[in-house]
C-alpha positions in Angstrom: -33.4 0.9 14.4 -34.0 5.0 13.6 -34.3 7.1 16.1 -37.3 9.7 15.9 -35.8 13.1 14.6 -34.6 16.0 16.9 -37.0 18.9 18.0 -37.7 21.0 15.0 -37.2 18.8 12.2 -40.9 17.5 12.1 -42.1 21.1 11.9 -39.8 21.9 9.1 -40.8 18.8 7.3 -44.8 19.1 7.9 -44.1 22.6 7.0 -42.6 21.6 3.9 -45.2 18.9 3.0 -48.1 21.3 4.0 -46.7 23.5 0.9 -45.7 21.0 -1.7 -49.0 21.3 -3.4 -48.6 25.1 -3.7 -44.7 24.6 -4.8 -45.5 22.0 -7.2 -48.2 24.0 -9.0 -45.6 27.1 -8.8 -43.0 24.7 -10.6 -45.4 23.7 -13.1 -47.0 27.1 -14.2 -44.2 29.6 -13.1 -40.9 27.9 -14.4 -39.2 29.3 -17.7 -40.5 27.7 -20.5 -38.8 24.6 -21.3 -36.5 24.4 -24.5 -37.2 22.5 -27.4 -36.0 18.8 -27.6 -32.3 18.7 -27.6 -32.1 22.3 -26.8 -30.0 23.0 -23.5 -31.1 26.5 -21.7 -28.7 29.2 -21.8 -25.5 28.8 -19.4 -26.2 32.3 -18.1 -29.6 31.6 -16.6 -28.6 28.4 -15.6 -25.9 29.8 -13.3 -28.1 32.4 -12.1 -30.6 29.6 -11.0 -28.2 27.8 -9.4 -26.9 30.9 -7.6 -30.6 31.5 -6.3 -30.9 28.0 -5.2 -28.0 27.3 -3.0 -26.4 30.6 -1.9 -23.1 30.4 0.0 -22.9 28.7 3.4 -24.5 31.6 5.9 -25.9 33.5 3.2 -29.7 35.1 3.0 -30.8 32.2 0.8 -30.8 30.0 3.7 -34.0 30.3 5.0 -34.0 27.2 7.4 -31.2 28.8 9.7 -33.9 31.9 9.8 -37.0 29.9 10.5 -38.8 31.2 7.8 -40.6 28.9 5.0 -41.0 32.1 2.6 -37.4 32.6 1.3 -37.2 28.7 1.4 -40.0 28.7 -1.5 -37.9 30.7 -3.5 -35.1 28.8 -3.3 -37.0 25.6 -4.4 -38.8 27.9 -7.2 -34.9 28.4 -8.4 -33.9 24.8 -8.1 -37.1 24.1 -9.8 -36.1 25.9 -12.8 -32.8 24.3 -12.9 -34.1 20.8 -12.4 -37.1 21.2 -14.8 -34.8 22.9 -17.7 -32.2 20.2 -17.0 -34.9 17.3 -17.6 -37.0 18.9 -20.0 -33.7 19.6 -22.1 -32.9 16.0 -22.1 -35.2 15.2 -24.7 -33.2 13.0 -27.2 -31.1 12.7 -24.2 -29.8 9.2 -25.1 -28.3 10.6 -28.3 -26.8 13.7 -26.4 -25.5 11.5 -23.8 -23.3 9.2 -26.6 -22.4 12.7 -28.2 -21.3 14.2 -25.0 -19.3 11.3 -23.9 -17.0 11.4 -27.1 -15.8 14.8 -25.7 -13.7 12.9 -22.6 -11.9 9.7 -22.8 -13.4 8.1 -19.9 -16.8 8.6 -21.7 -18.3 9.5 -18.4 -21.3 11.5 -18.0 -23.2 13.4 -15.2 -26.5 11.9 -15.3 -28.4 14.6 -14.1 -27.4 16.7 -17.2 -26.2 14.1 -19.9 -23.0 16.5 -20.3 -19.7 15.2 -20.2 -18.2 14.9 -16.7 -14.6 13.8 -15.6 -14.8 10.9 -12.5 -14.4 13.4 -9.6 -14.1 12.6 -5.7 -15.7 15.0 -3.3 -14.6 15.6 0.2 -16.2 14.0 3.2 -19.5 15.1 3.8 -19.7 17.8 6.1 -22.4 16.8 8.3 -21.6 12.8 9.0 -19.5 13.2 12.4 -21.9 15.9 13.9 -25.2 13.7 13.8 -26.6 11.7 16.9 -26.1 8.4 15.7 -22.1 9.6 15.2 -21.4 10.5 18.2 -23.4 8.0 19.9 -21.1 5.5 18.3 -18.1 7.7 19.2 -19.2 7.7 22.8 -19.1 3.9 22.8 -15.7 3.8 21.1 -14.4 6.3 23.7 -15.7 3.5 26.2 -13.7 0.6 25.2 -10.8 3.0 25.5 -11.2 4.3 28.7 -11.2 0.7 30.1 -7.9 -0.1 28.7 -6.1 0.6 32.0 -8.6 -0.9 34.4 -10.0 -4.1 35.3 -9.3 -7.7 34.6 -8.2 -8.6 31.1 -9.7 -11.6 29.4 -9.1 -13.6 26.7 -11.6 -13.9 24.2 -12.1 -16.2 21.3 -14.3 -15.2 18.4 -15.6 -17.4 15.8 -15.4 -15.6 12.3 -13.3 -13.0 10.9 -15.8 -11.2 8.5 -16.4 -7.3 9.6 -18.7 -8.1 12.8 -15.9 -10.4 14.2 -13.1 -8.0 13.1 -14.8 -5.1 14.7 -15.6 -7.1 18.0 -12.1 -7.9 18.4 -10.9 -4.3 17.4 -13.3 -2.8 20.2 -12.1 -5.4 22.9 -8.4 -5.0 21.9 -9.1 -1.2 22.5 -10.3 -2.0 26.1 -7.0 -4.1 26.8 -8.6 -7.6 26.3 -7.0 -10.5 24.2 -9.2 -11.4 21.4 -8.3 -14.6 19.4 -9.9 -14.6 16.0 -10.7 -17.8 14.4 -11.4 -17.3 10.5 -12.4 -20.6 8.9 -11.1 -19.6 5.5 -7.8 -18.1 3.9 -9.3 -14.9 3.3 -10.8 -12.2 5.7 -14.2 -10.4 5.3 -16.8 -12.8 5.1 -19.5 -11.1 3.2 -17.2 -8.4 2.4 -14.3 -11.1 1.2 -12.6 -10.4 -2.0 -9.7 -12.5 -3.9 -7.9 -12.6 -7.3 -8.5 -14.5 -9.9 -5.8 -16.3 -12.4 -5.5 -12.9 -14.2 -4.9 -11.2 -11.0 -8.3 -9.0 -11.0 -10.2 -8.9 -7.5 -13.5 -11.0 -7.5 -15.7 -9.4 -4.6 -18.2 -11.3 -2.9 -20.6 -8.0 -3.4 -20.8 -4.6 -4.6 -20.4 -2.8 -1.2 -21.1 1.0 -0.8 -20.7 3.5 2.3 -23.5 5.4 3.1 -23.3 8.6 5.2 -25.7 7.1 7.4 -23.4 4.4 8.6 -22.2 6.1 11.9 -20.2 3.3 13.4 -18.5 2.3 10.0 -17.3 5.9 9.7 -16.1 6.1 13.3 -14.2 3.0 12.7 -12.6 4.4 9.5 -11.7 7.4 11.8 -10.1 5.3 14.4 -8.2 3.3 12.0 -7.1 6.5 10.5 -8.3 5.6 6.8 -11.1 7.8 5.9 -9.0 8.7 2.6 -9.7 5.3 1.4 -13.3 6.2 1.1 -14.0 8.0 -2.4 -17.3 10.0 -2.1 -19.3 10.7 -4.8 -21.7 13.4 -6.0 -25.0 13.4 -3.4 -27.5 11.9 -5.7 -29.1 8.9 -6.3 -29.2 7.8 -9.9 -31.8 5.5 -11.5 -31.9 3.6 -14.9 -35.1 4.6 -17.0 -37.0 1.6 -18.0 -39.2 3.5 -20.4 -36.3 5.6 -21.7 -33.6 2.9 -22.5 -30.0 4.5 -22.4 -31.2 7.3 -20.3 -30.8 8.2 -16.7 -32.8 10.3 -14.1 -31.7 11.5 -10.8 -32.6 12.5 -7.4 -30.3 15.5 -6.3 -29.7 16.6 -2.9 -28.7 20.4 -2.8 -25.9 21.5 -0.8 -26.6 23.3 2.5 -30.0 22.2 2.6 -30.6 20.0 5.9 -32.6 16.9 6.2 -35.4 16.2 5.8 -35.9 19.0 3.5 -33.1 18.0 0.9 -34.8 14.4 0.7 -38.3 16.1 -0.1 -36.6 18.5 -2.5 -34.8 16.1 -4.6 -37.8 14.2 -5.0 -40.2 17.1 -5.5 -38.1 18.4 -8.3 -37.5 14.9 -10.2 -39.9 15.2 -13.5 -39.7 11.9 -14.5 -40.2 9.1 -11.8 -43.7 10.2 -10.1 -46.1 13.1 -11.0 -46.9 15.6 -8.5 -50.3 14.1 -7.1 -48.2 11.0 -6.8 -45.8 12.6 -4.3 -48.5 14.6 -2.2 -50.0 10.9 -1.7 -46.7 9.1 -0.7 -45.8 11.6 2.0 -49.1 11.3 4.8 -48.5 7.7 5.1 -44.7 8.3 6.1 -45.5 11.4 8.5 -46.3 8.6 11.5 -42.8 7.3 11.0 -41.3 10.8 12.4 -44.5 11.4 14.5 -44.6 8.2 16.7 -40.8 7.1 16.1 -39.7 3.7 16.5 -42.9 2.4 17.9 -45.0 3.0 14.6 -41.9 1.5 12.8 -41.6 -2.0 14.7 -45.4 -2.3 14.2 -45.1 -2.6 10.5 -43.0 -5.6 10.7 -46.0 -7.8 10.0 -46.6 -6.0 6.5 -44.7 -6.2 3.5 -44.1 -2.9 1.5 -46.8 -3.8 -0.7 -49.3 -4.5 1.7 -48.4 -1.1 3.5 -49.0 0.6 0.7 -52.6 -0.8 0.1 -53.4 -0.2 3.5 -52.4 3.4 3.5 -53.9 4.2 -0.1 -50.3 4.7 -1.8 -50.3 4.9 -5.8 -49.1 1.5 -7.2 -46.5 3.5 -9.4 -45.1 4.2 -6.3 -43.9 0.6 -6.0 -42.7 0.6 -9.8 -40.7 3.8 -9.4 -38.9 3.8 -6.0 -40.0 0.8 -3.9 -38.9 -2.0 -6.1 -35.5 -0.6 -6.6 -35.3 0.2 -2.9 -36.3 -3.1 -1.9 -33.8 -4.8 -3.8 -31.2 -2.6 -2.8 -31.9 -3.0 0.8 -32.1 -6.9 0.8 -32.2 -8.3 -2.3 -35.8 -9.1 -2.3 -38.9 -7.7 -3.9 -41.7 -5.5 -2.4 -44.2 -8.3 -1.9 -41.5 -10.0 0.4 -39.7 -7.4 2.3 -40.8 -6.2 5.4 -41.9 -2.7 5.6 -40.2 -1.8 8.7 -36.9 -2.1 6.7 -37.9 0.6 4.2 -38.7 2.7 7.1 -35.6 2.0 9.2 -33.8 3.2 6.1 -36.1 6.1 5.3 -36.1 7.3 8.5 -32.3 7.3 8.8 -32.0 9.3 5.5 -35.1 11.9 6.5 -33.0 12.4 9.6 -29.5 13.0 8.5 -28.4 15.3 5.8 -25.6 13.3 4.3 -27.1 10.2 5.3 -27.8 9.2 1.5 -24.1 10.2 0.2 -22.6 7.3 -1.0 -19.0 6.6 -1.0 -16.8 3.6 -2.6 -13.7 2.3 -0.9 -10.9 2.7 -3.1 -9.5 -0.9 -3.6 -10.2 -4.2 -2.3 -11.8 -4.9 0.9 -9.1 -7.2 2.3 -6.1 -4.9 2.0 -7.8 -1.6 2.2 -10.1 -2.3 5.2 -9.6 -6.1 6.8 -5.7 -5.2 7.1 -6.1 -2.1 8.9 -8.4 -3.8 11.4 -6.2 -6.6 11.8 -2.9 -4.4 12.0 -4.7 -2.6 14.9 -5.9 -6.1 16.8 -2.5 -7.3 16.7 -0.8 -4.1 17.6 -2.5 -4.4 21.0 -2.0 -7.8 21.4 -4.7 -9.7 19.5 -4.6 -12.7 17.2 -6.4 -12.9 14.0 -5.9 -16.5 12.6 -6.7 -17.9 9.1 -7.5 -21.4 8.2 -8.9 -22.5 11.6 -12.7 -24.1 11.0 -14.7 -24.8 14.2 -15.7 -28.7 14.4 -17.8 -27.8 17.7 -18.6 -25.9 20.5 -18.1 -28.0 23.7 -20.0 -27.3 27.1 -19.5 -28.1 30.7 -22.1 -29.8 32.9 -23.5 -26.3 33.7 -23.9 -25.4 29.8 -21.2 -22.9 29.9 -18.7 -23.1 27.2 -15.9 -25.5 27.9 -13.7 -24.8 24.8 -13.7 -24.9 20.9 -12.8 -28.0 19.2 -11.1 -27.0 15.6 -11.4 -29.5 12.5 -7.6 -30.0 13.0 -8.1 -31.4 16.5 -6.8 -28.5 18.4 -8.5 -27.2 21.4 -9.1 -23.4 21.8 -9.7 -22.3 25.6 -10.8 -19.0 26.5 -12.2 -16.8 29.3 -15.4 -15.6 27.1 -16.5 -16.9 23.6 -18.2 -15.0 20.7 -19.8 -16.2 17.8 -19.8 -13.9 14.6 -20.6 -16.1 12.3 -24.0 -15.8 9.9 -27.6 -17.1 11.4 -27.4 -19.9 8.9 -24.1 -21.2 10.2 -25.0 -20.7 13.7 -28.1 -23.0 13.5 -25.6 -25.8 12.7 -23.3 -24.7 15.6 -25.7 -24.9 18.5 -24.5 -27.5 21.1 -27.0 -30.1 22.3 -27.1 -28.7 25.9 -28.8 -25.4 24.6 -31.4 -26.7 21.8 -34.3 -26.6 24.1 -33.5 -23.0 25.1 -36.1 -20.3 23.7 -33.1 -18.0 22.8 -31.5 -20.3 20.5 -34.5 -21.7 19.0 -35.6 -18.3 17.7 -32.6 -18.6 15.6 -34.5 -21.0 13.5 -37.0 -18.3 12.2 -34.2 -16.6 10.4 -32.4 -17.6 7.2 -29.9 -15.9 4.8 -31.5 -14.3 1.5 -30.0 -15.8 -1.6 -27.6 -13.2 -4.1 -25.6 -13.3 -6.8 -22.7 -10.7 -7.5 -21.3 -10.6 -11.5 -18.6 -8.9 -12.6 -18.4 -8.0 -16.4 -14.9 -7.1 -18.1 -15.7 -5.5 -21.7 -13.4 -4.6 -24.7 -14.2 -1.0 -24.5 -15.0 1.9 -22.3 -18.9 2.0 -22.0 -20.8 5.0 -21.5 -20.6 5.6 -17.4 -21.5 7.5 -14.6 -19.0 8.0 -11.7 -21.7 6.8 -9.2 -23.8 3.8 -7.7 -26.9 3.4 -10.4 -30.4 1.6 -9.4 -30.9 -0.4 -12.6 -34.9 -0.6 -12.0 -34.4 -3.8 -13.7 -36.6 -7.1 -12.9 -33.4 -9.0 -12.7 -30.8 -6.6 -11.5 -30.4 -4.4 -8.6 -27.6 -2.0 -8.8 -24.4 -1.8 -10.8 -21.5 0.2 -10.8 -18.5 0.7 -13.6 -15.9 -0.3 -11.2 -13.3 0.8 -13.9 -14.5 4.4 -13.4 -15.8 4.7 -9.6 -12.6 2.6 -8.0 -9.5 3.8 -8.0 -7.5 0.4 -7.7 -9.8 -0.8 -10.6 -9.2 2.4 -12.8 -9.3 1.7 -16.5 -9.7 4.7 -19.1 -10.0 2.1 -22.0 -12.0 -0.8 -21.0 -15.1 -0.9 -18.7 -15.7 -3.8 -15.7 -19.3 -3.6 -14.5 -20.2 -5.2 -10.9 -23.7 -5.9 -10.7 -26.1 -7.5 -8.1 -28.3 -9.8 -9.7 -31.5 -10.0 -7.4 -33.7 -11.4 -6.9 -31.9 -14.7 -7.8 -34.4 -17.5 -6.2 -38.0 -17.7 -5.1 -37.3 -16.9 -1.5 -36.5 -13.3 -2.6 -39.6 -13.2 -4.7 -37.9 -14.3 -8.1 -39.7 -16.6 -10.4 -36.6 -18.8 -11.4 -34.0 -20.0 -8.9 -30.9 -18.9 -10.7 -28.8 -20.6 -8.1 -29.4 -23.5 -9.9 -28.7 -22.1 -13.6 -25.2 -22.0 -15.0 -22.9 -19.1 -15.3 -23.4 -18.9 -18.8 -27.2 -18.8 -18.5 -27.0 -16.0 -15.8 -24.6 -14.0 -17.8 -26.6 -14.2 -21.1 -29.6 -13.0 -19.0 -27.7 -10.1 -17.4 -26.3 -9.1 -21.3 -29.7 -9.1 -22.5 -31.1 -6.8 -19.6 -27.9 -4.7 -20.2 -28.6 -4.6 -24.2 -32.4 -3.5 -23.2 -31.0 -0.7 -20.7 -28.2 0.3 -22.8 -29.1 -0.3 -26.2 -26.3 2.3 -27.7 -23.6 0.5 -26.1 -24.2 -3.1 -26.0 -26.2 -5.8 -28.4 -25.4 -7.4 -32.0 -27.5 -4.7 -33.7 -25.1 -2.5 -33.6 -23.1 -1.7 -36.6 -19.7 -3.1 -35.0 -21.6 -5.6 -33.0 -21.5 -3.6 -29.6 -19.5 -3.8 -26.5 -17.8 -7.6 -26.2 -17.1 -9.5 -23.0 -13.9 -10.3 -22.4 -14.6 -12.4 -19.3 -16.7 -12.8 -16.6 -17.3 -14.0 -12.8 -20.3 -15.1 -11.1 -20.3 -15.2 -7.7 -23.3 -17.0 -5.9 -24.0 -16.2 -2.2 -26.7 -18.6 -1.4 -27.3 -17.2 2.5 -26.4 -13.6 2.6 -27.8 -10.9 4.8 -30.8 -12.3 6.6 -34.2 -12.2 4.9 -35.9 -9.4 6.3 -39.6 -10.7 5.1 -42.3 -9.6 7.6 -42.3 -10.7 11.0 -38.9 -11.8 11.0 -37.5 -8.4 13.2 -38.7 -9.8 16.4 -36.6 -12.7 16.3 -33.4 -11.0 15.7 -31.5 -12.3 19.1 -29.8 -9.8 21.7 -26.2 -10.0 21.7 -26.2 -11.3 25.0 -27.0 -14.9 25.5 -28.3 -17.0 28.7 -25.0 -18.7 28.7 -22.7 -16.7 31.0 -19.4 -16.7 28.7 -21.1 -16.8 25.0 -22.1 -13.7 23.2 -23.5 -13.4 19.6 -22.5 -10.9 17.2 -23.3 -10.3 13.4 -25.6 -7.7 11.3 -28.4 -10.4 11.9 -28.5 -9.7 15.9 -30.6 -7.4 17.3 -29.4 -3.6 16.7 -30.6 -0.6 15.1 -29.5 -0.9 11.7 -30.5 -3.3 9.0 -28.2 -6.2 7.8 -25.5 -4.4 6.2 -22.0 -3.5 6.9 -23.5 -1.0 9.3 -25.0 -3.5 11.2 -22.2 -5.9 10.9 -19.8 -3.4 12.8 -22.4 -2.5 15.3 -23.4 -6.3 16.1 -19.8 -6.6 16.5 -19.0 -3.5 18.8 -22.0 -4.5 21.0 -20.9 -7.6 21.4 -17.6 -6.6 22.9 -19.5 -4.2 25.0 -21.2 -7.1 26.7 -18.0 -8.9 27.6 -16.4 -5.6 28.7 -19.5 -4.9 31.2 -19.4 -8.7 32.5 -15.4 -8.2 33.0 -16.0 -5.0 34.8 -18.9 -6.0 37.0 -21.2 -3.6 35.8 -24.8 -4.5 34.7 -25.5 -5.2 31.1 -28.3 -4.4 28.7 -29.7 -7.9 29.1 -31.4 -10.8 27.2 -34.2 -9.7 24.5 -37.5 -11.2 25.4 -38.3 -14.3 23.1 -41.8 -14.6 21.4 -44.4 -16.9 23.4 -44.8 -19.2 20.0 -41.1 -19.9 20.4 -40.9 -20.8 24.2 -44.0 -23.2 23.5 -42.0 -24.3 20.4 -38.4 -25.0 22.2 -40.2 -27.3 25.0 -41.0 -30.0 22.1 -38.0 -29.6 20.5 -35.8 -33.1 20.6 -31.9 -32.1 21.4 -29.8 -33.7 19.0 -25.8 -33.7 18.1 -25.3 -30.5 16.1 -25.2 -30.8 12.2 -22.0 -28.7 12.3 -20.2 -27.1 9.1 -19.9 -29.6 6.0 -17.5 -28.6 3.3 -14.3 -26.1 2.9 -15.5 -23.6 0.1 -16.5 -20.1 1.0 -20.2 -21.2 0.7 -19.9 -23.7 3.4 -19.2 -20.8 5.8 -22.0 -18.4 4.7 -20.1 -16.5 2.0 -19.8 -16.6 -1.7 -17.8 -18.5 -4.3 -17.5 -18.8 -8.4 -18.7 -22.4 -9.4 -16.7 -22.2 -12.6 -12.9 -22.6 -12.6 -10.7 -25.2 -10.8 -10.6 -28.9 -10.9 -13.5 -31.0 -11.6 -13.6 -32.4 -7.8 -13.2 -28.5 -7.0 -16.1 -27.6 -8.7 -18.1 -31.0 -7.8 -17.4 -29.9 -4.3 -18.5 -26.4 -4.2 -21.9 -27.4 -6.1 -22.4 -29.7 -3.4 -22.1 -27.2 -0.9 -24.4 -25.0 -2.7 -26.8 -27.4 -2.7 -26.6 -27.6 1.0 -26.3 -24.0 1.7 -29.7 -23.9 0.0 -31.2 -26.3 2.1 -31.5 -29.2 -0.9 -30.5 -32.8 -0.1 -26.8 -33.9 -0.7 -26.4 -36.6 -2.8 -24.3 -39.6 -0.8 
């Protein structure tokens, strides 16, 4: 969960908010006259405006360094003039974009201008390693390294080789302990795993983006020496325009403008998504988040996004224009199902960190470009990472502590400490009978993974594209990217490969259709119809040549992804420390100050490693998180029984995702059964 801003940030935001109406009026009435439809502003005037909006670092046009808001207004006006000219000049922008894209082979455009733009990676954002959260993460990393020469060394068995399990092992190895990672599958990564199909193309479990506001992930990349594998994109957010098919609109973040002003300015200068009155109505309900900090954020967990909006009088169009896209990107869920605490946590992070919203793509597949360096680091320090080691049961001693792990193969693994780094849905199936009346473990019943579908579409030609993540604002699609442009390993100047997140895909997430039960063909057909509506100049049989054709597709179902952040669930996320003296929990679903995400997974694993290290060093731990009284009462009535265990052998059985099509008839039948089981359906005998 996010921290309150540092001293000095809030006055800037309040000052900025207090002048928004004046600035908005000035932008509306004092900006240069908009060009006629299709007409571009003169290059000289645009360049002059840009120079006024963003002077060189340390120059006079940086009022935030001088404590004055008057010069800032001039900078905002200049930026606003540029923004207004760009957006007004995009009348008929769809045709302009199509014509402009012909000028460069990659058919890439800058969505802020609809002008040709060669794919371009940007330097690492300058403020990422200067934030309080980054420095806090770096201090914890140093704590592990400082322990490497002192204290007793433990053998630690870690169940699960996803990001959280690997991060946990990495930091235990740094501290001089011997981690042994037991991964059930033949590939590492869990929910970030990927594999190759028969053509050698990579299939990814999900479309994963790295944000500047991922401090522990950024520390991890630095510590592994792989920062150059992050392809940073332009500092902007891109939204497909529902009302103007084929066009985009952007939130542009100006270099040198600090948070939270850069965030406010990006929203203020966007002329297509919200009116000025709507923008002004949005800010006041969010100010308590900054004034009261975490207390206010946590108190909103009982409210959905829509309930929060209505309680605070926010316009409905805020939901239509912003929160729907945000909710589906954060948790694959609609705003009427998503806890407002999740949105406020993300917004607080982005409001506090200047580069928090800047995004990066990994330059290739996750197993080789991210997981492999983690494994090399672990093994170089005496640890082990073992594949194809599915767990059967957790065996306990008479006092309730873990005695050993029994694998399906019959092998027994004995260690000093044990850590579970599996998803919450899998952990429920593994809780030993001796622990089942403990309120700590009963609270996990209140958590469940959200379903999501990841789709890969390979086309016969290069589509008009942007070198970035796009928020589709579609009823069926969340975010997407043309990976043939965004990712070096998948680069193809002649043919596009879109990776799309299909959400919400089930009633739990707010969907009206349970797409998990539909065939791959039905899912792909629905996706193509949405793409035809969003991009009518590229896709569809109405086009002279029939439009772009699919060469092939892959549909990855993840019936239980990150925990469903529906209202009143945050309180049930357990601490990493458990009542069992030699057993600890890791995972993004455990209690930590980030969402269910890659950052949350890394931090969850890191905090689990800290529990083990503190115990080994004889230091006090952070203790157990309090359990809700309702759970304590229910635990007393629970009737213990033998744990269900994990059934099946596909990725779905272990909490990840899989493609149903392909392979033998027996394999398809097995995966479909495991999909029904993971979706809490009875499995036919």
